[in-house]
C-alpha positions as CSV (number, residue, x, y, z in Angstrom):
1,M,18.0,6.8,-5.2
2,T,18.4,8.5,-8.5
3,N,16.1,10.6,-10.7
4,E,16.0,8.0,-13.4
5,P,12.6,6.4,-13.7
6,A,12.0,2.8,-13.1
7,A,8.3,2.9,-14.0
8,V,6.1,5.4,-15.8
9,L,2.4,5.7,-16.5
10,A,2.0,8.7,-18.9
11,T,-1.6,10.0,-19.2
12,V,-3.0,6.4,-19.2
13,T,-6.6,5.6,-19.5
14,K,-8.3,2.2,-19.2
15,T,-12.0,1.4,-19.3
16,Y,-13.8,-1.8,-18.4
17,G,-17.4,-1.5,-19.8
18,S,-18.8,1.6,-18.2
19,V,-16.0,1.8,-15.5
20,R,-13.1,4.1,-16.1
21,A,-10.5,2.3,-14.0
22,A,-7.6,4.6,-15.1
23,D,-8.5,8.2,-15.9
24,G,-5.5,10.0,-17.2
25,L,-3.0,8.5,-14.7
26,D,0.4,10.2,-14.6
27,L,2.8,8.4,-12.3
28,T,6.6,8.2,-12.3
29,I,8.5,6.0,-9.8
30,R,12.2,6.7,-9.5
31,R,14.8,4.0,-9.1
32,G,15.4,3.1,-5.5
33,E,12.1,4.4,-4.2
34,T,9.6,2.3,-2.2
35,V,6.1,3.5,-3.2
36,A,2.7,2.5,-1.8
37,L,-0.5,2.6,-3.7
38,L,-3.6,3.3,-1.6
39,G,-7.2,3.4,-2.6
40,R,-10.6,2.0,-1.5
41,N,-12.6,-0.5,-3.6
42,G,-12.6,0.3,-7.3
43,A,-10.0,3.1,-6.9
44,G,-7.8,1.6,-9.7
45,K,-4.8,0.1,-7.8
46,S,-4.8,-3.3,-9.4
47,T,-5.5,-1.7,-12.8
48,A,-2.5,0.5,-12.5
49,I,-0.3,-2.5,-11.5
50,G,-1.7,-4.5,-14.4
51,L,-0.9,-1.7,-16.9
52,L,2.6,-1.3,-15.6
53,L,3.3,-5.1,-15.9
54,G,1.8,-5.3,-19.4
55,L,-1.0,-7.5,-18.2
56,D,-3.5,-4.9,-19.5
57,T,-3.1,-2.6,-22.5
58,P,-3.9,1.1,-22.0
59,D,-6.8,2.5,-24.1
60,S,-4.6,5.6,-24.4
61,G,-1.3,6.8,-22.9
62,R,1.9,5.0,-22.3
63,A,3.4,2.5,-19.8
64,E,7.1,2.0,-19.5
65,L,9.5,0.0,-17.3
66,F,13.1,1.1,-17.3
67,G,12.4,2.9,-20.6
68,D,11.1,-0.2,-22.3
69,P,7.6,-1.5,-23.0
70,P,6.5,-3.6,-20.0
71,A,6.6,-7.0,-21.8
72,R,10.2,-6.5,-22.8
73,A,11.3,-5.5,-19.3
74,V,9.5,-8.4,-17.7
75,A,11.0,-10.9,-20.1
76,A,14.5,-9.6,-19.4
77,G,14.0,-10.2,-15.7
78,R,14.2,-6.5,-14.8
79,V,10.8,-6.7,-13.0
80,G,9.5,-9.2,-10.5
81,A,5.9,-9.3,-9.4
82,M,3.7,-10.8,-6.7
83,L,0.1,-10.7,-7.6
84,Q,-3.0,-11.7,-5.6
85,E,-3.7,-14.7,-7.8
86,G,-1.6,-17.9,-8.3
87,R,-0.1,-20.5,-6.0
88,P,3.4,-22.2,-6.2
89,A,3.5,-25.9,-7.3
90,P,3.0,-27.8,-4.0
91,R,5.2,-30.9,-4.6
92,V,8.5,-29.3,-5.4
93,T,11.0,-28.1,-2.9
94,V,11.5,-24.4,-2.3
95,R,15.0,-24.6,-3.9
96,E,13.7,-26.5,-6.9
97,L,11.0,-24.0,-7.6
98,V,13.2,-20.9,-7.3
99,G,15.9,-22.6,-9.4
100,F,13.4,-23.6,-12.1
101,V,12.1,-20.0,-12.4
102,A,15.6,-18.5,-12.3
103,G,16.5,-20.7,-15.3
104,T,14.0,-19.0,-17.5
105,Y,15.7,-15.6,-17.3
106,P,18.9,-14.4,-19.1
107,E,20.7,-13.1,-16.1
108,P,19.1,-14.6,-13.0
109,M,19.9,-14.0,-9.4
110,P,21.8,-16.8,-7.8
111,V,19.3,-19.1,-6.1
112,A,21.1,-19.0,-2.8
113,D,20.9,-15.1,-2.9
114,A,17.1,-15.2,-3.7
115,L,16.5,-17.7,-0.8
116,A,18.6,-15.6,1.6
117,L,16.8,-12.3,0.7
118,A,13.5,-14.0,1.2
119,G,14.5,-15.5,4.5
120,L,14.2,-19.1,3.2
121,T,17.6,-20.6,3.4
122,A,16.6,-22.9,6.3
123,L,13.5,-24.0,4.4
124,A,15.2,-24.5,1.0
125,D,14.6,-28.3,1.0
126,R,11.0,-28.2,2.3
127,R,8.2,-29.0,-0.1
128,V,6.2,-25.9,-0.9
129,G,2.9,-27.7,-0.1
130,G,3.9,-28.1,3.5
131,L,4.6,-24.5,4.3
132,S,2.6,-22.0,6.4
133,G,0.9,-19.1,4.7
134,G,3.6,-16.7,5.7
135,Q,6.4,-19.0,4.5
136,A,4.5,-19.6,1.2
137,Q,4.3,-15.9,0.7
138,R,8.1,-15.6,1.1
139,V,8.4,-18.3,-1.5
140,R,6.4,-16.2,-3.9
141,F,8.8,-13.3,-3.1
142,A,11.8,-15.5,-3.8
143,V,10.3,-16.5,-7.1
144,A,9.7,-12.8,-8.0
145,L,13.4,-12.2,-7.2
146,A,14.6,-15.1,-9.5
147,G,15.2,-12.9,-12.5
148,N,17.4,-10.5,-10.5
149,P,14.9,-7.6,-11.0
150,G,15.6,-3.9,-10.2
151,L,11.8,-3.4,-9.5
152,I,9.4,-5.6,-7.5
153,V,5.7,-5.0,-7.8
154,L,3.5,-6.3,-5.0
155,D,-0.3,-6.4,-5.2
156,E,-1.7,-6.7,-1.6
157,P,1.3,-8.8,-0.5
158,T,0.3,-9.4,3.1
159,S,-3.5,-9.5,2.9
160,A,-3.7,-13.1,4.1
161,L,-0.9,-13.0,6.7
162,D,-1.0,-12.7,10.5
163,V,0.9,-9.9,12.3
164,E,4.0,-12.0,12.9
165,A,4.2,-13.2,9.3
166,R,3.7,-9.7,8.0
167,G,6.6,-8.4,10.0
168,V,8.9,-11.2,8.7
169,F,7.8,-10.4,5.1
170,W,8.5,-6.7,5.4
171,A,11.9,-7.4,7.0
172,A,12.8,-9.4,3.9
173,M,11.5,-6.6,1.7
174,R,13.6,-4.1,3.5
175,G,16.7,-6.2,2.7
176,Y,15.8,-6.1,-1.0
177,A,15.2,-2.3,-1.0
178,R,18.5,-1.7,0.9
179,R,20.3,-2.9,-2.2
180,G,19.1,0.1,-4.1
181,N,16.1,-1.6,-5.7
182,T,12.7,-0.2,-6.3
183,V,9.5,-1.4,-4.7
184,L,5.9,-0.7,-5.7
185,F,3.2,-2.1,-3.5
186,S,-0.5,-1.8,-3.0
187,T,-2.0,-2.4,0.4
188,H,-5.1,-1.9,2.5
189,Y,-3.1,-2.0,5.7
190,L,-2.4,1.8,6.0
191,E,0.1,1.2,8.8
192,E,2.3,-0.7,6.3
193,A,2.3,2.2,3.9
194,D,3.1,4.6,6.8
195,A,6.0,2.4,8.0
196,F,7.6,1.2,4.8
197,A,6.9,3.6,2.0
198,D,9.1,6.5,1.0
199,R,6.1,7.9,-0.9
200,I,2.4,7.3,-0.9
201,V,0.2,7.6,-4.0
202,V,-3.6,7.7,-3.3
203,L,-5.9,6.7,-6.1
204,D,-9.6,7.5,-6.2
205,G,-11.9,6.9,-9.1
206,G,-9.0,6.0,-11.4
207,R,-7.2,9.3,-10.6
208,I,-4.3,10.3,-8.4
209,V,-5.6,12.5,-5.6
210,A,-2.4,12.7,-3.5
211,D,1.2,11.9,-4.0
212,D,3.8,12.7,-1.2
213,T,5.7,11.2,1.7
214,P,3.7,9.9,4.6
215,E,4.9,12.7,6.8
216,R,4.0,15.5,4.4
217,L,0.6,13.9,3.7
218,K,-0.2,14.0,7.4
219,R,1.2,17.5,7.9
220,T,-0.6,18.9,4.8
221,A,-3.9,17.6,6.0
222,G,-3.5,19.7,9.1
223,G,-5.5,19.6,12.3
224,A,-5.6,17.1,15.1
225,L,-8.0,14.6,16.8
226,V,-9.5,15.2,20.2
227,A,-11.3,12.3,21.9
228,V,-13.4,12.6,25.1
229,D,-15.9,10.5,27.0
230,L,-19.4,12.1,27.0
231,A,-20.2,10.7,30.4
232,G,-23.9,10.5,29.5
233,A,-24.0,14.1,28.2
234,P,-25.7,14.8,24.8
235,A,-23.3,15.2,21.9
236,A,-25.2,18.0,20.1
237,F,-22.9,20.8,21.4
238,L,-19.7,19.3,20.1
239,S,-20.1,20.5,16.5
240,G,-20.3,24.1,17.7
241,L,-17.0,24.0,19.6
242,P,-14.2,26.2,18.2
243,G,-12.0,24.5,15.7
244,V,-14.2,21.4,15.3
245,T,-14.7,20.4,11.7
246,E,-16.1,16.9,12.2
247,V,-17.7,14.9,15.0
248,E,-17.9,11.1,15.2
249,V,-19.7,9.5,18.2
250,R,-19.4,5.8,19.0
251,G,-21.3,4.8,22.2
252,D,-20.2,7.2,24.9
253,R,-17.0,8.2,23.2
254,A,-16.7,11.3,20.9
255,R,-13.9,11.8,18.4
256,L,-13.5,15.4,17.1
257,R,-11.4,16.5,14.2
258,T,-10.3,20.0,14.8
259,D,-8.2,22.7,13.2
260,D,-7.4,24.2,16.6
261,S,-7.0,21.6,19.3
262,D,-6.0,24.1,21.9
263,A,-9.2,26.1,21.4
264,T,-11.3,22.9,21.3
265,V,-9.8,21.6,24.6
266,R,-10.3,25.0,26.3
267,A,-14.0,25.0,25.3
268,L,-14.5,21.5,26.6
269,A,-12.9,22.5,29.9
270,A,-15.1,25.5,30.2
271,R,-18.1,23.2,29.9
272,D,-16.6,20.8,32.4
273,A,-16.7,18.2,29.6
274,I,-13.1,16.8,29.8
275,H,-13.4,13.1,30.7
276,G,-10.9,10.6,29.3
277,L,-9.3,13.3,27.1
278,E,-6.9,12.3,24.3
279,V,-5.3,14.7,21.8
280,A,-3.3,13.3,18.9
281,P,-2.2,14.3,15.4
282,L,-4.0,13.0,12.4
283,S,-3.2,9.4,11.4
284,L,-2.7,8.2,7.9
285,D,-6.1,6.6,8.2
286,D,-7.7,10.0,8.8
287,V,-5.8,11.5,5.9
288,F,-6.9,8.7,3.6
289,L,-10.5,9.0,4.5
290,G,-10.4,12.7,4.0
291,L,-8.9,12.3,0.5
292,T,-11.4,9.7,-0.6
293,R,-14.5,10.7,1.3
294,G,-16.5,11.5,-1.9
295,H,-16.7,7.8,-2.6
296,A,-17.3,6.6,1.0
297,T,-20.2,4.3,1.6
298,D,-19.5,3.6,5.2
299,R,-17.7,6.3,7.1
300,T,-17.6,4.5,10.4
301,R,-15.6,1.5,9.0
302,P,-11.8,1.8,9.8
303,A,-9.8,2.5,6.6
304,R,-7.4,-0.3,7.4
305,E,-10.2,-2.8,6.9
306,L,-11.2,-1.7,3.5
307,E,-10.8,-4.6,1.1
308,P,-8.8,-4.4,-2.2
309,N,-10.4,-4.5,-5.5
310,R,-9.7,-3.6,-9.1
């Protein structure tokens, strides 16, 4: 990783009607980084990606890729993208499709290398229309690699894949990143951001509300989670326990966010209210919800199930 930027959004704004989808975004992604964009519906993830790729034009501010305007960097093959829309042609083989796309770039990646990186060597002569969803997604990845890019941009790349296919896809992506390349991806699977990103950028209302490593984001949020079974007892007393800042009750199970888990557990013990006790550090889901709570419409829905949107 170097300090040279691969992608820059400099005080970028973008408005769609009455919606300010980008509100003074300042984002720099260094070469060799793997960066995750997180945000709930309408946060601005897809807008930020569209501005970086030159698919949208900022109302104000500047977007750059490797020091050039986005359109120039994309045409030169320095950037590859997997967006939510679009399907590969079904009747051609995997090798034919990747080879055709590679031929449109000035210095393409060898087709065999793109297939190997995407884990498609054994499927090279299969027709695209006969592939599974996970295999087809890897074809889209190979197509994005065809120009030999230094940056791959992925918009919700695994949203339609099962757990096994997601694992295979991210193994392929790790191989690309290990070459010193840059990866920017948006996702609504928070565990993916936690596992694969060097850095997480959280958007809310078109603005960046957090930007740090997964570990530091969780550590900065502070506190812990204490969960207990109520065993039929009323839950009213929980909010008054020492350290407790938030109480969530589902059925007979209470989940307490606390700034002092030791004090909370001692107070529960003093009331003989320890049944099925669990104590754990905050997860990225909890950090995410805390950062974006001002726009929450359903606080009981798990963050990992929030659907993507512009």
